[in-house]
Rosetta silent file (secondary structure, phi, psi, omega in degrees, C-alpha in Angstrom):
SEQUENCE: MPEGPTLHRLARLHQRRFGRAPVRVSSPQGRFAEEAAILDGRVLVKAEAWGKHLWHHYEGGFAVHVHLGLYGAFTEAPVPMEPPVGQVRMRMVGAEFGTDLRGPTACELHDELQVAALEARLGPDPLRKDADPEKAWNRISSSKTAIGALLMDQAVVAGIGNVYRAEVLFRHSIHPERPGRQMSHDEWDAVWADLVDLMKLSVRRGQIHVVRPEDDHGEPPYAKGRPRTYVYRRAGAPCRICGTPVAHSVMKGRNLFWCPTCQPS
SCORE:     score description
SCORE:     0.000 S_00000001
   1 L     0.000  137.576  178.024  -46.122  -27.512   48.960 S_00000001
   2 L   -59.272  135.136  173.936  -43.697  -25.272   50.955 S_00000001
   3 L   -88.068  179.596 -173.379  -40.285  -26.717   51.689 S_00000001
   4 H   -44.552  -57.166 -171.977  -38.271  -26.596   54.998 S_00000001
   5 H   -51.661  -34.277  177.202  -36.941  -23.092   54.648 S_00000001
   6 H   -62.429  -39.830 -177.114  -40.400  -21.549   54.480 S_00000001
   7 H   -73.561  -42.831  176.569  -41.408  -23.214   57.841 S_00000001
   8 H   -56.750  -40.172  177.968  -38.083  -22.057   59.428 S_00000001
   9 H   -69.466  -35.037  178.903  -38.734  -18.461   58.338 S_00000001
  10 H   -64.045  -45.221 -174.400  -42.309  -18.700   59.669 S_00000001
  11 H   -59.846  -53.005 -175.238  -40.924  -20.176   63.106 S_00000001
  12 H   -59.714  -44.251  174.707  -38.416  -17.255   63.303 S_00000001
  13 H   -54.453  -51.694  178.576  -41.120  -14.715   62.482 S_00000001
  14 H   -67.238  -35.797  175.813  -43.525  -15.948   64.979 S_00000001
  15 H   -64.439  -42.193  177.893  -40.865  -16.228   67.710 S_00000001
  16 H   -64.717  -45.642 -178.605  -39.938  -12.626   67.068 S_00000001
  17 H   -81.541  -32.687 -173.522  -43.498  -11.326   67.041 S_00000001
  18 H  -114.996  -17.762 -167.799  -45.159  -13.568   69.568 S_00000001
  19 L   -58.525  143.110  169.679  -42.523  -15.322   71.608 S_00000001
  20 L    67.197   28.656  179.084  -42.206  -15.015   75.366 S_00000001
  21 E  -155.910  154.186  176.180  -45.534  -13.178   75.755 S_00000001
  22 E   -57.573  144.434  175.001  -49.303  -13.916   76.060 S_00000001
  23 L  -123.196  137.326  173.487  -51.064  -14.543   72.946 S_00000001
  24 E   -90.914  135.329 -173.563  -54.776  -14.334   72.119 S_00000001
  25 E  -129.784  129.443  177.177  -55.713  -17.526   70.174 S_00000001
  26 E  -141.722  164.908  175.671  -59.060  -17.983   68.410 S_00000001
  27 L  -131.249   92.384  177.585  -60.588  -20.025   65.631 S_00000001
  28 L   -56.496  -30.204  176.534  -62.993  -17.786   63.626 S_00000001
  29 L   -76.708  -24.653  171.879  -63.920  -20.824   61.445 S_00000001
  30 L   103.437  -21.365 -179.870  -64.717  -22.776   64.492 S_00000001
  31 L   -61.155  -24.528  178.654  -62.707  -26.005   63.628 S_00000001
  32 L  -115.087   18.437 -167.302  -60.029  -25.202   66.224 S_00000001
  33 H   -55.625  -54.854 -176.401  -62.331  -23.579   68.731 S_00000001
  34 H   -60.589  -39.854  178.289  -61.857  -25.856   71.721 S_00000001
  35 H   -71.055  -28.579  174.326  -58.247  -26.020   71.328 S_00000001
  36 H   -72.345  -32.149  176.295  -57.876  -22.231   70.929 S_00000001
  37 H   -64.560  -31.262  178.252  -59.845  -21.800   74.145 S_00000001
  38 H   -68.654  -38.164 -173.419  -57.232  -23.709   76.030 S_00000001
  39 H   -84.811  -21.200 -171.739  -54.439  -21.748   74.596 S_00000001
  40 L   -49.475  117.428  176.111  -56.065  -18.249   74.704 S_00000001
  41 L    88.994   -5.204 -179.653  -53.930  -15.930   76.856 S_00000001
  42 L   -84.350  158.713  174.324  -51.085  -18.321   77.530 S_00000001
  43 E   -73.586  130.508  177.125  -47.427  -17.449   76.839 S_00000001
  44 E   -82.509  108.910 -165.763  -45.948  -18.621   73.656 S_00000001
  45 E   -82.701  -40.776 -168.019  -42.649  -20.106   74.925 S_00000001
  46 E  -161.933  132.280  170.171  -41.091  -21.119   71.531 S_00000001
  47 E  -102.001  127.338  174.568  -41.807  -21.282   67.785 S_00000001
  48 E  -148.377  161.765  179.060  -39.802  -23.879   65.945 S_00000001
  49 E  -123.682  153.152  169.564  -39.803  -25.857   62.680 S_00000001
  50 E  -141.933  112.311  179.960  -38.739  -29.483   61.920 S_00000001
  51 L    65.586 -127.754  175.427  -38.859  -30.209   58.220 S_00000001
  52 L   -98.176   20.419  178.729  -42.250  -29.167   56.856 S_00000001
  53 E  -113.703  136.086  177.127  -43.805  -29.050   60.394 S_00000001
  54 E  -109.175  135.725 -179.361  -44.282  -25.951   62.572 S_00000001
  55 E  -123.195  133.248  162.734  -44.589  -26.038   66.286 S_00000001
  56 E  -115.910  116.235  179.420  -45.775  -23.340   68.669 S_00000001
  57 E   -91.867  123.551 -176.299  -44.969  -24.331   72.152 S_00000001
  58 E  -107.497  159.376  175.999  -47.043  -22.742   74.874 S_00000001
  59 L   -60.931  155.187 -178.859  -46.636  -22.691   78.702 S_00000001
  60 L    87.937    0.274  178.130  -48.282  -25.708   80.351 S_00000001
  61 L    83.012   17.423  177.985  -46.825  -28.155   77.993 S_00000001
  62 E   -94.419  143.199  174.907  -49.116  -27.453   75.092 S_00000001
  63 E  -137.496  135.954  169.161  -47.973  -27.331   71.419 S_00000001
  64 E   -91.888  125.522  175.773  -49.798  -26.444   68.304 S_00000001
  65 E  -105.534  131.546  178.941  -48.682  -28.499   65.336 S_00000001
  66 E  -124.257  131.429  164.983  -49.160  -26.984   61.796 S_00000001
  67 E  -123.044  123.835 -172.718  -48.565  -28.654   58.530 S_00000001
  68 L   -72.935  -34.402 -171.418  -49.308  -26.274   55.750 S_00000001
  69 L    60.555 -147.570 -172.682  -49.715  -28.880   53.021 S_00000001
  70 L   -78.098  -38.556 -165.249  -50.507  -27.643   49.465 S_00000001
  71 L  -113.341   -7.468 -176.325  -52.834  -24.866   50.391 S_00000001
  72 L   -66.800  149.540  176.700  -52.083  -23.649   53.896 S_00000001
  73 E  -166.482  141.739  169.175  -50.798  -20.168   54.503 S_00000001
  74 E   -96.652  144.304  176.447  -50.351  -17.620   57.353 S_00000001
  75 E  -122.217  121.936 -176.219  -51.300  -13.970   56.646 S_00000001
  76 E   -95.314  150.495 -177.320  -49.570  -11.421   58.892 S_00000001
  77 E  -157.317  145.300  168.561  -51.014   -8.115   59.797 S_00000001
  78 E   -70.827  152.284 -179.730  -50.413   -5.367   62.430 S_00000001
  79 L   -90.642  147.884   12.142  -52.917   -4.847   65.256 S_00000001
  80 L   -82.892  141.995 -179.604  -55.599   -3.945   65.457 S_00000001
  81 L   -77.504  150.184  172.122  -56.494   -6.645   62.918 S_00000001
  82 L   -73.717  160.332  178.851  -59.431   -6.383   60.502 S_00000001
  83 L   -60.109  152.048 -169.031  -62.299   -8.828   61.039 S_00000001
  84 L   -63.164  148.897  172.797  -61.459  -12.323   59.672 S_00000001
  85 L  -128.256  128.498  174.721  -62.060  -13.025   55.949 S_00000001
  86 L    85.747 -166.072 -175.851  -62.568  -16.577   54.609 S_00000001
  87 L   -91.155   87.946 -179.216  -61.994  -19.758   56.568 S_00000001
  88 E   -77.333  106.466  174.447  -59.540  -18.703   59.348 S_00000001
  89 E   -71.316  -40.431  176.916  -58.652  -21.795   61.128 S_00000001
  90 E  -140.760  137.566  163.376  -56.537  -20.060   63.786 S_00000001
  91 E  -118.449  132.420  176.559  -55.949  -16.463   64.639 S_00000001
  92 E  -115.396  130.894 -179.673  -53.102  -15.389   66.852 S_00000001
  93 E  -132.860  117.230 -178.851  -52.953  -11.823   68.165 S_00000001
  94 L  -102.762 -167.189  178.856  -49.879  -10.471   70.027 S_00000001
  95 L   -64.341  -27.436 -174.568  -49.065   -6.866   71.334 S_00000001
  96 L  -132.245  -23.203  177.852  -48.154   -5.548   67.965 S_00000001
  97 E  -138.364  159.902  175.420  -48.922   -8.082   65.246 S_00000001
  98 E  -128.843  167.823  173.331  -51.447  -10.798   64.441 S_00000001
  99 E  -150.542  145.475 -179.683  -51.636  -13.688   62.004 S_00000001
 100 E  -116.086  129.797  176.467  -54.372  -15.697   60.413 S_00000001
 101 E  -103.920  128.097  177.276  -53.940  -19.275   59.378 S_00000001
 102 E  -118.581  141.478  165.002  -56.023  -20.618   56.326 S_00000001
 103 L    64.361   20.994  178.345  -56.199  -24.026   54.665 S_00000001
 104 L   -73.325  159.512  177.582  -53.665  -26.193   56.510 S_00000001
 105 L   -77.890  -33.805  170.336  -53.478  -29.866   56.183 S_00000001
 106 E  -136.729  135.983  169.439  -53.042  -29.991   59.969 S_00000001
 107 E  -148.458  101.549 -175.599  -53.633  -27.561   62.881 S_00000001
 108 E  -139.018  162.181 -177.933  -53.833  -29.539   66.082 S_00000001
 109 E  -104.142  132.082 -177.958  -53.094  -29.309   69.675 S_00000001
 110 E  -127.315  164.038  162.013  -50.519  -31.795   71.130 S_00000001
 111 E  -101.705  175.454 -170.184  -48.792  -32.426   74.440 S_00000001
 112 H   -65.587  -24.352  177.678  -45.096  -32.881   74.674 S_00000001
 113 H   -69.869  -43.194  177.549  -45.375  -36.653   74.412 S_00000001
 114 H   -68.347  -33.821  167.808  -47.204  -36.397   71.097 S_00000001
 115 H   -53.785  -52.639 -177.234  -44.621  -33.865   69.947 S_00000001
 116 H   -60.682  -42.740  179.616  -41.864  -36.313   70.701 S_00000001
 117 H   -63.611  -41.107 -179.468  -43.655  -39.132   68.927 S_00000001
 118 H   -67.994  -46.888  174.449  -44.216  -37.220   65.713 S_00000001
 119 H   -53.036  -37.204 -177.229  -40.515  -36.008   65.702 S_00000001
 120 L   -67.025  -15.176  176.277  -39.415  -39.452   66.168 S_00000001
 121 L   -93.878   -8.835 -179.244  -40.865  -40.376   62.794 S_00000001
 122 L   -88.383  148.497  172.664  -39.071  -37.528   61.054 S_00000001
 123 L   -84.392  177.750 -176.758  -35.642  -37.741   59.455 S_00000001
 124 L   -66.865  142.850 -175.555  -32.869  -35.180   60.260 S_00000001
 125 L  -100.245  117.158  177.261  -33.718  -31.625   59.161 S_00000001
 126 L   -50.082  -26.452 -167.673  -30.651  -29.864   57.403 S_00000001
 127 L   -95.860   -9.359  179.593  -31.709  -26.596   59.006 S_00000001
 128 L  -100.874  141.584 -177.096  -31.671  -27.804   62.679 S_00000001
 129 L   -69.977  -17.485 -174.005  -28.539  -27.750   64.836 S_00000001
 130 L   -97.487   11.915 -174.788  -29.446  -31.073   66.329 S_00000001
 131 L   -69.016  140.077  177.456  -29.616  -32.791   62.989 S_00000001
 132 L  -113.462  100.160 -177.703  -27.688  -36.096   62.566 S_00000001
 133 H   -63.887  -19.939 -177.420  -26.928  -36.723   58.836 S_00000001
 134 H   -72.507  -20.544  174.186  -25.739  -40.370   59.781 S_00000001
 135 H   -60.862  -42.029  179.584  -29.388  -41.185   60.608 S_00000001
 136 H   -77.064  -35.981  171.341  -30.279  -40.529   57.064 S_00000001
 137 H   -57.191  -42.809 -177.833  -27.263  -42.162   55.680 S_00000001
 138 H   -61.763  -33.790  169.608  -28.049  -45.363   57.455 S_00000001
 139 H   -64.287  -49.722 -175.506  -31.423  -45.436   55.702 S_00000001
 140 H   -65.083  -51.635 -170.300  -29.963  -44.502   52.261 S_00000001
 141 H   -62.140  -23.513  177.789  -26.934  -46.799   52.367 S_00000001
 142 L  -104.463    9.097 -174.189  -29.164  -49.909   52.929 S_00000001
 143 L  -107.643  142.195  165.865  -31.979  -49.153   50.487 S_00000001
 144 L   -83.249   -5.008  179.754  -32.671  -50.298   46.965 S_00000001
 145 L   -69.163  139.662 -179.587  -34.938  -47.363   46.644 S_00000001
 146 E   -55.160  143.151  178.472  -33.916  -44.598   44.169 S_00000001
 147 H   -66.450  -23.468  175.634  -32.185  -41.687   45.845 S_00000001
 148 H   -70.444  -28.103  173.492  -34.623  -39.357   44.224 S_00000001
 149 H   -80.273  -43.128 -175.768  -37.478  -41.065   46.174 S_00000001
 150 H   -55.319  -46.532 -174.522  -35.489  -41.300   49.337 S_00000001
 151 L   -69.086  -16.553  179.024  -34.677  -37.564   49.534 S_00000001
 152 L   -93.083   -7.116 -179.568  -38.489  -36.819   49.264 S_00000001
 153 L   -83.894  113.725 -174.353  -39.194  -39.284   52.125 S_00000001
 154 L   -74.919   -4.246  165.907  -39.572  -37.142   55.177 S_00000001
 155 L   -79.445  -14.998  177.272  -38.744  -40.132   57.336 S_00000001
 156 L   -96.420  -53.938  176.119  -35.296  -40.106   55.709 S_00000001
 157 L  -135.372  133.580 -175.680  -34.565  -36.385   55.397 S_00000001
 158 L   -93.155  133.760  174.028  -37.150  -33.763   56.751 S_00000001
 159 L    94.541   -4.212  176.447  -37.892  -30.622   54.736 S_00000001
 160 L   -82.358  137.216  176.903  -36.778  -31.553   51.285 S_00000001
 161 L  -127.873 -163.851 -174.760  -39.146  -30.941   48.528 S_00000001
 162 H   -56.717  -45.174 -177.412  -39.231  -31.175   44.708 S_00000001
 163 H   -63.412  -51.196 -173.262  -36.923  -28.160   43.995 S_00000001
 164 H   -69.805  -30.170  174.699  -34.165  -29.185   46.341 S_00000001
 165 H   -60.903  -48.846 -178.305  -34.373  -32.830   45.362 S_00000001
 166 H   -69.286  -47.974 -176.730  -33.935  -32.056   41.743 S_00000001
 167 H   -62.990  -49.536 -178.760  -31.293  -29.317   42.239 S_00000001
 168 H   -63.401  -32.133  177.109  -29.064  -30.931   44.701 S_00000001
 169 H   -71.455  -31.032  177.918  -28.794  -34.228   42.682 S_00000001
 170 H   -75.032  -36.476 -171.342  -27.909  -32.231   39.639 S_00000001
 171 H   -66.552  -18.724 -177.764  -25.276  -30.136   41.520 S_00000001
 172 L  -117.670   17.849  170.017  -23.614  -33.509   42.508 S_00000001
 173 L    58.601   36.138 -179.782  -24.065  -35.240   39.222 S_00000001
 174 L  -115.571  125.221 -177.493  -26.214  -38.065   40.643 S_00000001
 175 L   -64.450  139.587 -174.329  -29.008  -39.660   38.537 S_00000001
 176 L   -73.275  -15.773  172.949  -32.159  -39.514   40.584 S_00000001
 177 L   -89.002    2.236  172.466  -32.870  -43.266   39.869 S_00000001
 178 L   -65.726  131.887  178.958  -29.738  -44.480   41.407 S_00000001
 179 E   -57.855  142.606 -175.391  -30.449  -46.887   44.214 S_00000001
 180 H   -59.143  -35.675 -174.693  -29.564  -45.358   47.656 S_00000001
 181 H   -71.556  -10.755  175.916  -27.157  -48.301   48.466 S_00000001
 182 H   -96.469   -4.549  167.618  -25.015  -47.276   45.440 S_00000001
 183 L   -67.001  155.200  173.576  -24.257  -43.821   46.902 S_00000001
 184 L   -96.256  159.716  177.627  -20.861  -43.431   48.564 S_00000001
 185 H   -74.249  -27.474  177.882  -20.603  -41.981   51.938 S_00000001
 186 H   -71.123  -34.248  174.533  -18.479  -39.182   50.626 S_00000001
 187 H   -62.376  -45.315  172.239  -21.298  -38.388   48.125 S_00000001
 188 H   -51.341  -45.634 -168.684  -23.836  -38.277   50.919 S_00000001
 189 H   -62.555  -43.957 -176.114  -21.612  -36.014   53.035 S_00000001
 190 H   -68.324  -38.035  174.924  -21.282  -33.592   50.099 S_00000001
 191 H   -59.569  -43.946 -178.004  -25.017  -33.699   49.299 S_00000001
 192 H   -64.193  -47.848 -176.172  -25.907  -33.106   53.001 S_00000001
 193 H   -60.591  -38.701  178.153  -23.404  -30.175   53.356 S_00000001
 194 H   -66.267  -45.075 -179.421  -24.837  -28.641   50.183 S_00000001
 195 H   -56.243  -47.494 -178.797  -28.417  -29.020   51.362 S_00000001
 196 H   -54.816  -47.560 -173.863  -27.415  -27.253   54.644 S_00000001
 197 H   -65.620  -52.806 -172.502  -25.780  -24.329   52.799 S_00000001
 198 H   -66.602  -36.651  177.982  -28.601  -23.881   50.205 S_00000001
 199 H   -74.201  -25.596  169.619  -31.423  -24.104   52.735 S_00000001
 200 H   -69.859  -35.145  179.243  -29.773  -21.650   55.097 S_00000001
 201 H   -62.968  -48.591 -178.200  -29.294  -19.303   52.173 S_00000001
 202 H   -55.046  -40.152 -175.370  -33.063  -19.636   51.411 S_00000001
 203 H   -69.096  -41.398 -177.613  -33.925  -18.843   55.032 S_00000001
 204 H   -68.719  -38.453 -173.872  -31.836  -15.718   55.041 S_00000001
 205 H   -94.476  -13.364  179.418  -32.915  -14.382   51.695 S_00000001
 206 L    78.074   15.636 -173.954  -36.443  -15.522   51.623 S_00000001
 207 L  -148.607  146.691  176.225  -35.895  -17.058   48.141 S_00000001
 208 L   -74.920  125.469  169.391  -34.610  -20.344   46.730 S_00000001
 209 L  -124.694  116.778 -171.678  -31.070  -19.984   45.343 S_00000001
 210 L  -124.858  -26.067 -174.933  -29.564  -23.013   43.707 S_00000001
 211 L   -79.795  130.822  174.668  -27.562  -21.868   40.609 S_00000001
 212 L   -66.673  144.746 -177.121  -23.928  -21.220   41.252 S_00000001
 213 H   -55.055  -41.197  178.472  -22.904  -17.697   40.282 S_00000001
 214 H   -62.956  -17.149 -178.391  -20.495  -18.992   37.512 S_00000001
 215 H   -95.990  -10.544 -176.336  -23.474  -20.886   35.988 S_00000001
 216 L   -92.099  103.499 -178.974  -25.847  -17.997   36.109 S_00000001
 217 L  -104.003   15.479  176.445  -25.707  -16.230   32.719 S_00000001
 218 L    88.034    4.670  174.607  -28.982  -14.217   33.155 S_00000001
 219 L   -58.851  145.529 -179.805  -31.275  -16.737   31.570 S_00000001
 220 L   -68.720  155.461  177.112  -34.825  -16.359   32.720 S_00000001
 221 L   -68.628  175.853  179.124  -36.303  -18.585   35.473 S_00000001
 222 L   -67.264  -18.098  174.642  -38.851  -21.241   34.574 S_00000001
 223 L  -157.616  156.067 -178.024  -41.607  -18.895   35.381 S_00000001
 224 L   -61.578  129.107  174.079  -41.972  -15.211   36.347 S_00000001
 225 L    80.978    3.982  171.979  -41.212  -14.623   40.041 S_00000001
 226 L  -102.478  167.439 -177.768  -39.699  -18.044   40.461 S_00000001
 227 L   -67.903  151.018  158.457  -36.014  -19.102   41.157 S_00000001
 228 L   -61.512  134.822  178.675  -33.426  -19.842   38.448 S_00000001
 229 L  -134.540  163.758  174.638  -32.867  -23.496   38.555 S_00000001
 230 L   -72.562  -54.613  179.315  -30.647  -26.102   36.824 S_00000001
 231 L  -134.353  -15.949 -176.902  -33.331  -28.507   35.894 S_00000001
 232 L   -63.362  123.833  174.085  -36.439  -28.162   38.051 S_00000001
 233 L    66.832   23.365  178.075  -39.524  -27.296   35.742 S_00000001
 234 L  -112.905   28.435 -175.437  -37.056  -26.937   32.781 S_00000001
 235 E   -55.352  132.680  176.767  -38.050  -30.093   30.920 S_00000001
 236 L    88.113  -21.687  178.407  -36.922  -29.950   27.273 S_00000001
 237 L   -74.511  156.470 -176.966  -34.826  -26.759   27.820 S_00000001
 238 E   -70.961  136.112  175.792  -31.134  -26.933   27.293 S_00000001
 239 L   -59.276  140.822  178.638  -28.997  -27.769   30.315 S_00000001
 240 L   -69.327  -15.433 -178.649  -27.179  -24.740   31.648 S_00000001
 241 L  -109.423  -36.176 -175.946  -23.902  -26.610   31.692 S_00000001
 242 L  -123.108   -4.136  177.918  -23.921  -28.903   28.717 S_00000001
 243 L    89.673  -16.501 -176.785  -26.889  -28.046   26.484 S_00000001
 244 L   -73.765  141.702 -176.700  -28.598  -31.384   26.523 S_00000001
 245 E   -59.659  136.873  176.865  -32.423  -31.108   26.898 S_00000001
 246 E   -70.532  137.655 -174.297  -33.524  -31.598   30.366 S_00000001
 247 E   -93.665  158.227 -178.760  -35.425  -34.789   30.954 S_00000001
 248 E  -136.639  138.192  165.553  -38.695  -35.388   32.777 S_00000001
 249 E  -152.115 -169.297 -178.354  -40.585  -38.247   34.214 S_00000001
 250 E  -119.126  126.773  177.951  -42.803  -39.057   37.197 S_00000001
 251 E  -123.816  118.179 -178.726  -41.413  -40.762   40.414 S_00000001
 252 L    50.389   46.491  179.031  -43.903  -41.712   43.052 S_00000001
 253 L    75.501    5.506  174.981  -46.377  -39.214   41.813 S_00000001
 254 E  -123.156  145.227  179.343  -44.081  -36.248   41.644 S_00000001
 255 E   -62.920  143.102 -177.416  -42.467  -34.648   38.751 S_00000001
 256 E  -133.512  137.140 -179.832  -38.782  -35.424   38.336 S_00000001
 257 E  -135.819  140.544  179.862  -36.258  -33.553   36.378 S_00000001
 258 E  -156.455  168.559  179.250  -32.654  -34.250   35.447 S_00000001
 259 L  -106.102  122.812 -178.439  -29.958  -33.808   32.878 S_00000001
 260 L   -63.471  -27.421 -177.429  -29.077  -37.142   30.978 S_00000001
 261 L   -91.332  -41.703  175.282  -25.565  -36.056   30.408 S_00000001
 262 L   -75.175  -24.573  177.338  -24.558  -34.349   33.702 S_00000001
 263 L  -124.162   75.072  176.688  -26.392  -37.072   35.660 S_00000001
 264 L   -67.673  148.877  173.797  -25.623  -40.252   33.870 S_00000001
 265 L   -79.117    0.000    0.000  -27.337  -43.476   34.978 S_00000001
């Protein structure tokens, strides 16, 4: 599932290509047809992201909410666009570019009250200027739940996925099964600051970068075309720092990776 930086990059792209201008909106698949008819020809005021959620705000107080889930994707193309191929839930066409959305978990029309209600359920997003890390700290510091699970809870921190969960905990020598209430405030401040820096870097470069330059000795990534990581998807491989085999388990249905030596329990 795409992590927060992917959605923020999409929001910036859509703002640049469609923002502050009328957009033709349709639903070739038909599942978003009524909503598309309401939006067709309206000005896209703003595109933004919060965690793994993408918003397209249109004039008149309408907003399209998109959650890509595991299979959703936008396909960008210059105009004139080719006829739709496959199950295109939503097509947007601007003056110079268009985009097709396929396979999202959610593509729905909201008013501003519904937008506010959904955002109220989300934790702070490290990529947003209005994020308050103390809101997340209040949840973490009072919880018996493992920090590895809390970081994946979008009501605690929005936009964190499996890669950033595994890597930021490694970078701060925190075992993923440590209860949240055993974290110190200083540890949380350091983790939050690191998440902000790492995720901003990903937005700028279009790729995840988590291995510090001094620890990158040219070893191949866990798979071709994927980022180099300390522990994510490296189960059984030697830790880049100490050589201990990277451990693997499952936490709340998601794969979990850590170094038993660098992240002692």
